[in-house]
Every structure is written in structure tokens, then in C-alpha cells.
N, C-alpha and C positions, 0 to 999 in steps of 0.2 A: 193099703187100695190102690194108693193115689201116691203123686208126689214121682222125680224121677227115677230109674229103674237100678239108680246105684243106690237109693236108700234101702232096697230088700233085706237084705241082711241086716244092718244097722233096724230100721225099724220092728225085726224080728225080736231080736238081741234086746232094744229098750224093752219092749213086752213084756220078755220073759225075766227081767231086772227089776221089774214095775211093783214099788214099798204100797202095803195095803194103804199106807194113807194118802195116797194118788188117788184118787177118786173123783170121778167127774159129778162137773155141781155145771147143771144149766135150766136157763129158763124154756127154752122151746126143747123138746127131747129131742135124739138123734133119731134121722132117719130124712123121710123125703113127705111133701105135701105143698098144699094153695097157701096164701095170706095174703089178703086184700088184692086177688087179682094174680099174683104173682107166682112161681113154683118157686121153691126152696130146696134145697138139700143139706143138709146136716147130716157129717161123717165124721167119724173117730176113730181112733186104735183100741182109746180104752184108757191108756198112757195122760197122767198128768191133768189137768185140774184146765176145764174148757166151760162157757156160758157163751151160747150163743141166742141172740134174740131177733125174732120178726117183728119189726117196726113197721108206721104206715106206709104205705103204696108199694114200693120195690126198696122201702130201707130195709135194712137189717145193720147192728152189730156184734163184734165177738172177742170176749177178753178169753187170753189162755196162760197158762203157766206151766212150764218144765213137762208140756207134751210130750207122745212119743210123734205123733202124726195126726193131723186133722184136717180135712175142707168140710166150707161150710158158705150157703150164699143164696142169692132170687134171681130168679130169671123165667124163665120160659121151659113148655114140655108140650109140647116137642122144639128143638131148635132150629134154626133159619140164617139162611143168607141174611138177616134185618144189620141194621145198622146199630150197633147198642153205644150206648151214651152211659157213661157211670160220675160220681162225683163223689167227694168223702173225704175222710181220712185213715190212713194206712200206716202204724206204727212199729213195722216191721224192717226199716232200709240197714238195719244193723243182726238182724237175727235171722235165720233158714225161715224163711218167708216168702210167699209167691201172690201175688194179686197180679188175678186171668178171666179171662175169659175164657170157660173151661164147662167142655160136655161129654156127650158119648153117643158114637153112632152103633146101633143092630146092622149082620151083616154087610162086611163084616166089623166084628165089635172093634171097636176104635176108641179109644179118649184122646182128649186133646185141651191144649193148650195153648189159647194166644195170651202169653205171655207181658205185662206190663208193665211190670215191675219186680223186682225181685233182692234180697235182702243181702247174704252175707254165700249162697251157695249159686251161682251161673245151674239155670237147670241143664243148659249144652253142654257144662261139663263130659266132656270123653265120646262126646257122641262128633257124628259127621257130618258135615254142613251141604244138606242139599242144595240150596239155593236162598234167594232173597226175595222182598218182597220190600217193596214202596206204599205205606200207605199212613192215611193222617198222620202226618207230618214227621214221619222219620221211616227206618229203614229195622222191617223184622226179620231175622235171620233165621229159616226153614229146618229142621231135625227129626231125624227118627229115632225116636229108641224102643226097646221093645219090654218086653213084662210076662215072665212066667211060672205061671202057676199063684197068682195072686188075685185078689180081691177086685169083683171088678162090680159090673151090672147086672151081670148075671150068674154071679158065684165065683168059685175060682174057676182062672180063665189062662190062657194065653195070650196075649196082644200084642199090637203096637199101640204105641202113643207118637201122637202129628203134634211139631211144637212151631210155634212163631213166637220166639223172641223179641220182642222193642230193643235197638240199643240204647236208641235217648227215652230209660226211665221217667214215669207218671203216673200223679195217681189223680184220675178227673181226664173227661175228654169223650170222643166219640170214636169207636172202631168196626168198621166196614169189614165184616164177616167176610162176603162173596169173593173180595182183595185174597184172604186166606186159605177161603176153601179154595180157587181157582190157582196160588198158586202152588198150593201141595200137591194139587191138583198134577201140572204141568211136572212135578218133582218123580211123578207117581205115585202118591201116595191117593189112596183112594177110599175115599170116605164111604159110609152103607146108609142105614134108614134114619133119623135123627132120632135118638129119644133126647134129655134134657140136657136147658143151656142156663148155664148162670154167670157170675161176674162172683168170682169164688176169691176169698181168702182161702191160704194154707199156711198149715207152720209146722213146723217140722224140728224135734230136739228143743225148743226155743220156747219162749215167752215174748208175749206182744198183746198189738191193739190195732182193732178197725173200727169206721160206723164207714156204712156203705151204699149207696141210695143211686139204683140201675133203676133206666127208662129205654124204649123203644123208640129213637126218632123218627 
């Protein structure tokens, strides 16, 4: 469902060769809902082991081992041009993982990422740079990729992904979403009507852990 367009074939292959012993274990079932006044989303392709827990307020923790692909986090529904503040720990710097403000829109169907930190794989690899934006103490590079016949919030669909990738990686701070929405619009990237928006941990064919708390400034 998620991650860069480069992941499509690899994700399918990972699911096809998963061992029967590679079962998902979790405290919070995969899906979406509300918890302590925050929206949460937890998606997994079913490979490997993922344990996701909703904590007090805007906090969550997740551990993963030998996963295919998962994305999980807390935030809001609908998304908005809010200032998102978060802090915590993310043990994904040396593996294939992202920490990002992540969301969806409809009409058009768009999946978007403001990547705060990434591990061994740069999600902008192979994509054409469309611009950049200075925000919250760093420059973010702007990209667009496309997913063809892949899972989405509206089932299997073809849709674009919008990216802002922070040059100076960090775990914790404030993200001024209006600045990214403006930069995307300047680059000709049009969002639709907001669905959810979370501070997400994502892992792909990796193992790691994270404990994140989100709030709106």
C-alpha cells in the first residue's frame, strides 16, 4: 500500500515467499480508529512480526521484525495545514524505515509524505526533483512518484505520491504543514479533500522499533 514506487515488485515478492511462521503479533489490531482523542492507523502487508500499541494521549510504540511493509502512527482525521509537533525515539536509522508526517486526500486520491528521517533507503531515489522548501530549520526536497494498481484508502487504485524529504534528518520537532502544501502547489502538485494525517513509522523488509508522541501546536 505504502512506501515508494520502487517497492511495488519487491513487496509482492516478499508476500509470496513469507513463511507460515512469519505471523503478525500485535496489541492493537491492524486498522484505523480513535484512541485518547487521536486518530490512529496501522497497516501491514502481513509479512513478519509487527507489534503496535496505542499509548496515552498522542503516544504510540511499535516494534517490527523481518517485516514486508507496514505503516503505523497517530494523528488526526481529517488532515489539515496544522503545525504538527512530535518527539520520541526511532530505531530505524540503519535499516529501511521512514519517520514522516503521512496522509491521504481524495479527489484527487493522493498519498503524501513529509519525511523527517529515513534509514538505509532514500525515498527520493530515482525520482525527479520538482523543487524545495525551507521550513522548520531545514530544506526539504520535493518529489512526485506514482503507484499503479496498488492498495489505497479506496482499494486498489492508481495514484500519485507527493514527497517532501528533509535534508537534515531529525527525530522530534515541529512540522509546518502549510509550508509543504504551498510548496507542492507551487510545483503543480494538487491535493484534494483531506482524509487522515498521522506521524507515521514505516518499515520495509527490516527490523526496528519506535516510540513517538504527537501533538498539535
